[in-house]
N, C-alpha and C positions, 0 to 999 in steps of 0.2 A: 787574651793573647793578641788583642788588637792594638795594644799600646807598647812602646818600648819598655823592656824590663818586666813585662808580665806575659805569661802564656796561659790562656784561658781554656777550660775544658768543661763539658757538661755531660751528665749521664741521666737520661730519662728513659724509663722503661715502662711499658704499659701492657695493653692487651697483646697477646701473642700474635705473630703473623698468621693470617688465616690459611689453613690448609685446604687446598682445592679438592673437591670430590668429583666435580663434573669433568667432562672432556669433550673433545670435538666429536668423537664417536665412541660408543661403548665397544667392548670387546666384540669382535666379529662373530656372527651367529654360526652355529654348527654347519649350516648349508654353505658357508663360504670357504670351507676347507678346500685347499687346492688353488687358492688365489693369493695375490699380494695384497696385504691390508695395511692400514695405518691407524694408529690411535694417537691423539694429541690431548694433553691435559695441562692444566695450570698446577704447577707444583707449589706456588706461593701466590697469595692474592691479598693485597692490602686495601682493596676498595677502589682505588684510583689507578692502580698499576698491578702488574703481575710478572711472574717468571714462569715459563712453561717449556714444554718440549714435545717432540713427536717421535714415535718409534715405528719404523717400517718393518714389517715381518714378511718374510718370503715363505708362504705356505705351499709353494709348488715344488715340483721335482727337478727344476732347472734353475741354475744360478741367475740372479738378476744382475745385469751389467749396466749400471746407471739407473738413477731414479729421480723423479720430479714429483713433488707434492705441491698442490695448489689449493687455495681457499680464499674466501672473501671475509673481510672484517667490516663491521658496521661503522658508520661515520662516528668520529670521536674516539675510536680505538685504533691504535697503531702498534707496530712492532719495530723496535730499534735494533740493539745489539743482537747478533745471531752468531752462534758458534757451531762448528762441525757441519755447516751447510752454507751454500751461497744463496743470497736473497736478492730478488728483484721485485719491484713494486710498480704497479700501474693503477693509479687511483686507489681503490680499496681492495684490489686483487693482488694477492701475494703468491709468489712462486719461489719454492725452495728446491735447489738441486744439490746433488751430492758434492762433497768437497774434494772429490778425486780419490783420495786415499780410502774412502769408505763407499765407493761406488758399487763394489761387488758384494752381493749378499747371497751367501750359499743357501741351498735348500734347508729350510727349518731355522735359519739364522735371522738376526735382526740388525738394523742400524738405527742410530738415534741422533737427534740434534736438538739444540736448545736455543732459547731466545728470551729477551725481556721486552715488556710492552707497557703501554699506558692506556688508561680507559677501562671501562667495565664490560665491554662486549667480548665476543668470541667468534670463532670461525663458523662459516656456513659453506656448503657446497664443496666439501673436501674431496679431492681426487688424488690418486696415486698412480702415476704413469697413465693418466687418462681415464682410469676406472674409479668407481666409487670407493672411498676409503674403507667402507665396511665389507668390501668383497662381494657386493651384490651384483656386480657385473658392468653396468653402464656408468658413464661419467656422472650423469644426473646430479642430484643434490637432494635437499630436504623437501622439495616441493610436494612429493607424494606422501609425506608423513603427515597424517591427520590425527594421530593418536596423542592425546595430552599425557604428560607425566602423571604419576600418582601424587597425591597430596603429601607434602612433608609431614612427618609425625614427631611427637616427643618434643615440641617446642618448649624450651625452659629458660629461666634466667640463671646465668652463671656468675653474675656480678653486677653491682650497681653503685652509683654515687649520687651526689646532688644533681649532677648534670648529664649523667650517662647511664646506659643499661647495656650489659653484655648478654647476648643471646646465643643459644646453640640448639640444633635440631638434628633429627635423623634424616639421612638422605632420601630423596624420592627416587623412584625408578621410572624407566621409559623404554619403549621398544627399540629406539635408536640411541638415545643418550641425553641425559639432563645436562644442559649447558650453563645453568645459573639459577639464582634464587632472588626474589624480590621481597624485601622486608617492608611491612606496612604498619604504620602507627594509626590505628583506626582505619580510615579509608585512604590515607595518604601514603604513597610509596616513599620511603625515606632512605633506603639503601638497596643496592644491587651488588651481589657477590657471587662468586662461583663455588665457594666452600660452604661448609655447614656451620659457620659461626659469623657473627657480626656484632659490632658495637655501635649503638645509636647514641650520638652525642648532641649537645645543644638543647638539652631538656631543662625544665624548671624544677627547682628544689621542692620537695614535699608535694608532689603532684602525681596523680594516678594516671597511668597510661596502659593501653591495651595493644598488643602486637600480634600479628599473624605473619606467615610466610607462604609464598607461592613459588612453585618451580616452573621453569620453562625449558623448551628444547630449541634446537637450531631452526626448526620450522616456524617458531613463534607460537607453538601450542602452549597454553598456560594451564597449570593444574588448579584444582580447587584449593582453598585456603587450608592451612594447617589448623591444628587446635589453637585457640586463642590463649594468651597468657597475659595476666594483668599484674602490674607492679607499681609501687609508689616509690618515687625517688627519695633519697635521703635528705635530711636537713642540710642547709647550706654549710659547706666547710666541715661537715661532721665526720662521716664514716668513710672507711676505705672504699675506693672505687675499684674498677677493674684494671688497676695500674700495676706496675712492676716494682721490684725492690733492688734494682741494681744500684750499687754505690761505687762509682769510678773515681779514683784519685790520681792526679798527676804527680809523678816524682820527677823533679827537675835535676838533671845530671850535674849542673853547676852548684847545687846545694852542698856538695861534699867539700867545697872550698870554704869561703867566708862563713857560710851559714853553719858549717859543721853538722849538717843533717845527712845521715847515712841510712841505708836500708834497715840497719838494726833499729833505728828509731821508730820505724813502722811497727816493729814488734814490741819494743819497750813501752810505747805510748798506748798500747791496746788497740791501735788502729787496724792492725792486720786482720783481726777477727771480725771487724765490721765492714771491711772492704770486700767487694766481689771482683773488682778488676783494678789493675794498676796500669796507667799509661806512662811509659818511660819517655821523657822529653829531653832533647829532641835528636833525631837523626837529621842530617843535612840533605838538601836537594841541590845537586850541582851537576852540570854537564848532562842534564837530562836523566840523571840517575839518583837513586837513593845512595847516600854515602854516610860514613861515620861522622858523628858530630864532634866528639871529644874522646879520642882513643884512650887517653890516660884514665879519665873518670869512668869510661864505659867498661874497659876490660884489662887495664894494665896496673892500676893502683893496687899496691899490696896492703892488706888489712891485717892488723895485729889481732891476737886472740880477744883482747878487750873490745876492739872495734867490730868484730865479726858477729853476724847473726847467731851463729851456733857456738861461739867461744873458741873456735879453732882458727889458728893463724894461717895465712897464706904462706906457701913455700916459694922459694926463689925460682923453682923450675916447673911450677904447675902451669898448665896450658891456659887456663882462664882465671883472671883475677878481677878486680874492680867491682863496680856495681852489678854487672851481669852475673858474676859468681855469687854475690850476696843475694840477688834476686832468686837465683837457683836454690840457695839454702832456705830463703824465706818460703818459697813454694813447697819445699819438702816439709817444712814445719806447718804450713797452712795449705793443704792440697786443694782447697776450694778456690784459691786465688788464681785468676788468669792474668797474664801480663801481655800488653800490646806495646809495640815500638811505634812511637809517634814521630812523624816526619814533618818538617816545615817550621811552623810557628812564625811569630812576627818577624824575626830576623832572617830566617832562611826560606821564606815563601817566594822570594824572587826567582828561585830556580824552577818553579812549577810551570812557568810559561814555556820553557824549552822542553820540559817533560811532556807537556800536552801535545807537542808536535808529533810525538811517537809514543802513544800511551802503552802499547804492548812492550816496547823496549824498556820503558820506565818500569812497568810492572815486573818484568823479568829481573831487572836489576834489584828491585826491592825484595823480591822473593829470594834471590840469591843471597842477599845480605841478611835478611831476617832468618833464613834457614841455614846460615853458615854452620857447618858441623860443630864449630867450637861452642856455639850457644843456641843451637836450634831448639833444645829442650826448654830454654828459658821463656821463649815467646810463643804466644797463642794466636797471634795475628798482628795486624797493622792498623794504625790510626793515622789519618791524613789531616793536617792542619794547614790548609791553604788560605792565606789571608791576603788577597781575596780573589776568587775566580772572576775574571772579566770586570774587575773593579780595582780600587786603589787601597793599599795598605801602606807599608813602608815604601813600597814601589808600586807602580801601576801595571796591571795586566790587561792585555787586549786579546786574549785567546779566543774570545767569543762565548756565547751562552751555552754551547754544547760541550765545551772543553771539559768541564767538571764531570758531566755524566760519562763522557768517553773515558776519562781517566779512571773513574771509580769502576766502570764496567770492565776495563782491562785488568784492574787489580782483583776484582772478584773472579774473573775468569782464570787468572793465574793462581790465586791462592785457594780457589775451590770453596766448597761448602764446609769443610772441616775447620778452617781457620776463620777468625773474626776479621771483619773489615768494617771500620767505623770512620767517622769524620767529624771534626770540630768545625762548625760553620758560623757564619755571621748571624747576629740576632737583630739586624737593622730592618725593622718593619716599617720604616717611613715610606711615604709615597715616593716612588722612584729610587728607593734605597737598595742596598746591596743584595737583599733577598730576591730582588727582581732581576738581577744581572746574570744569574746562572740558573740552570735547570735543576734545582734541588729536588723537585718532585720526580723528575725522570731518573735522577741518580739514586733516589731512595730505594729502588728495587735492588740495588747492589750492596747496600750497607746493612749491617745488623742494627746499627742505631746511629743517630746524629747527636752531637753535643753542641747545641746552640749556645753561643757564648753570651749568656744573659747577665753580663756584668760589664764594667768599663763603659757604660753608656755615657757617663759624665765624669769629668775630672779636671785637674788643674792645668791641663794643656790649654784650657780657657782661663788664662791667668787672672782675669778680673771677675771670674764667675759668670753667671750666678752660681752660687753653691747649690748642689743637687746631689741626691744619692746616686752612687754609681751603679747600684743594682736594684732599681725599683721593681717590685712585683707587678704593679699596676700603674696606670697614669694617675696624675693628681693635679689639682689646680696650680698653675704656674710652672709645670714641667717645661724645661727649656726646649725640648724637641719632641713632637708627637711621633708615636711609633717606637720610641726608645724605652721600652719596658718589656718585662718577661711575658706578661699575658698577651700582649699584642703580637709579639714575635711568634709565640707558640700558635696563636690563632691564625696568623698569616700562613705559617707553614702548613697547618692543617687545611686551610682553604685552598692552598696550592695542590693538595693531594697527598701530603706526607702524613701517614697515620700516627696517632698519638703514641702508639706502642713503640715507635721508632724514635721518639724524642725524649731527651733527658733534660731536666732543669739544671742550670749551671749556678754554682755558688762560688764566690770568691772568699778565700780564707785570709783576706787582707782588707784594708780600707784605703780610700783615696781622700786627700785633704788639701785645704787651702790655708793660707795665712793672711793676716791683715783683715780679718773678718770681725765685724762688730755685731751682726745680727745672729741671734741664736737659731731662728727658724730657717728652713731652706729658702733660697732666693736672694741671699745677701751678696754684696760685692766683696771682692778680695784684691790682694796686691800680688799674689803669686802662689806658688806651691808650698805647702807646709813641709818642714824638714822630715826626712825619712832615713832610716838606718842605711839603706843601700841605694835609694833613689828618692829624690825630692818628689813629694806628692803622693807617696805610697808607703804603707807600713803594714806589718803583719798584725793579725788579730791578737796574737799572744802578747804583743807590746801595747797595742791600743787599749785593750780591756782594762789595763791598770793606768796607763799614761793619760788617756783621755776617755773616761767611761761614758757610755751612751747617756744622752740627756733627753732623747725623744725618738719617736718613730714617724715615718712617713712612707706611704705606699708599700707597706709590708716589710720595710727594712729600717735599720737604726741610724741615727746620726748623733754627733757629739760636738759640743762647744766647750773648749777649754782654753782660757786666755784669748788670744787672737786667732787661734786655730779652729777650723771646722772640718770634721771628718764624717764620712759615712762608711758603715760596714755592717755585716750581718753578725748577729749574736746567736747563742743557742736558742733563745726564744723566737727570734724572727726566722731562723732556719726551720724550726718546728712548724711555724705557720706556713712557710713555703712548701714544706714536704706535704702538709695536709692538702694544700692547693693542688700539688702535683698528683697526689693520689686521687683526688676528686675529678681531675681532668683525664685520668686514665693514662698518665705518662709512664714511661718505662722505668723511671727511677731518677737518680740525680748524679751529678759529677761535680768535682771542685778543682780549682787551681789554688794552691797546691799544698802538698802534705806538710811542708816545713812551717807554714803559717799558723798551724793549730798549736794549742798548748801541749805541754809535755804529757798531759793526761788525756789528750784527744777530746776536748770539750765539744768542738764543732762536729766532728765526724760522729760522735755519739748521738748528738741531736739529729743528725741526718738519718742514722740507722734507726733510731727510735721512731722518728717521724714517718718513715716509710713502712715500718712494721716488719 
């Protein structure tokens, strides 16, 4: 989606978001009856960030008229977006006050607020209206707590690959409250989490490791080690890791015109049974709002019985027609499929800058459009394809590094936890590249997954070459630009704090090519873009597989030399290899741009589905 004429998308799924078992304080003891208490917990934790909330409970016989909750966070941990409360920060000290409308808490009632944060730490010294959150009476803190938590038990391996091991255990107990767990590989601490699951990555294939876990509380008391568990990692590239099996495909709204590709083709090709999600591309972003991209294709075009998914023709007076109605019919036929409406893309990303000036208003407009009563049952969430936050695509954006996080936070807040919120993002892992221009780690707390666009790295916009695969899995000798490959993009996102489980590997169902080439191997010179059916320099896989069959592979993808043309594209074989790599890395699954590029029998999506298991 980073080049004209192409909209890219990726689906990676891996280890599930860790559920937090610890909290700021445990439930108040029986002796605290008759006091105002508060409990704070992490509702989601992905190792380098979290989402949490606090609940204030009035255990007295008198209504509470206003409340203030305070606590300290350790260095390296911070809270950003907050909802249903007002937040002020002084150094590491956080103060949350009521939002006005929730200031009064009747006897026996509760009020809650939520927030998102980064880092691995958690609160200490919690007070509610000046008294200890556990209801013990004085403001105090954890200083008088000298009792260590019990040792975690039942440590076990729940998944493994060549480079990673997934672990789970039974929660420890504490007289005040367990606030987190440290995972040890031998004597080395390798992960800190607040839940009872963790995935340790960066391991060596066919190597034996031993792990233990210790619990700690807010006062810094550390438990004894859990039982030890030993495990040997898989052979390189071999067995399934703790990854996911999402297969997300983009449906391009304009495909119903020249390409003559309709929702029915998803059914007749056999692709529907292999998909888990469809991203409908694209809605426009204009005037700071989500808007319709193509009303005729979206919901006005009338389908004949022959063209329709279920063989029933549209009538002149029905309320909803077009692709939206066809997607409704497809979902009825395949109830497992979820559909997201994708906004932006290469052409329409210029509107995100204005949207970022008022994220809440933008989110409200998107929710109103996606949940329009005419098609609310069609969509299960929203996908954002901003090319690119605080960087240049078709146009340049100067919204600042926090704009993307603010936008995604507003969308999550408005769409809630029941709808999906995802984003297609850059895969530029070069030094000073686009991945460094926005806070993708901070925004990760708000998305269900990211689709890093791990294709279109190279192409005939460089008219003289050098020829290079547009979707290399790894680097290779002579690659034109360091950091322009899938493995480095995924590694950089993880090093920034984005969990593997929220990353999907992207596949292009098309090739990119040059003409005027004499060298068969990558790195040759060219005179321009090779001819394409709809755009020079680009062609669907279903055409290339016969017109210019693959003659070699490089960096995990295929290339082809036919006459003076040189093309690179993925084949069923190279896709199978990429899916094996994604599984071994614990990614969440895969995604692709886009459905019409596959063969009538769905060769490429079949390889994806089989490769992910």
